[in-house]
C-alpha positions, -999 to +999 in steps of 0.1 A: +315-342-160+284-321-161+289-284-153+261-270-131+273-235-121+288-205-137+319-208-116+324-244-127+320-233-163+346-205-159+370-229-142+366-254-170+372-226-196+404-216-179+416-253-179+408-257-216+426-224-225+457-236-206+455-270-224+452-252-257+483-231-249+503-262-240+492-279-272+501-249-293+536-249-278+540-286-285+527-282-320+553-254-326+581-276-313+570-304-337+568-280-366+603-267-361+620-301-354+651-312-372+643-338-399+676-357-394+695-346-424+667-348-450+663-315-467+631-299-474+622-295-510+645-265-516+661-254-549+689-280-548+665-308-540+642-298-569+671-296-593+684-331-583+648-345-585+642-330-619+674-345-632+662-378-619+628-374-636+644-366-670+667-396-668+639-419-656+614-408-682+641-412-709+641-449-701+671-453-677+666-478-649+670-469-613+703-487-611+717-469-642+708-436-626+725-446-593+756-459-611+762-424-625+771-416-588+751-384-584+725-399-560+723-429-537+701-458-543+679-449-514+675-413-527+666-427-562+639-448-547+627-419-526+625-398-558+607-426-576+581-428-548+576-390-549+574-392-588+547-419-587+527-400-560+527-369-582+517-389-613+489-405-593+476-371-582+478-358-618+458-387-631+431-382-606+427-345-616+423-354-653 
């Protein structure tokens, strides 16, 4: 669509401003959504994750860590994935 007049340009600007407002509202809804029980990386999460890292780096297997009963197998693998991502990022920066 080619704009030929000032009135058309002003109309299009108004339409785009309305679209931006709608997208900002939608973006805010997505930002504030519930993550279905998964907690953000708060103090308790970091504490549990750090305990996992200490055990994993000391040579314990995932199943040995899980068998202790403090975290589930799925959580252990989630922590392992996060751990590997952090390690990969650290290696790139060196």
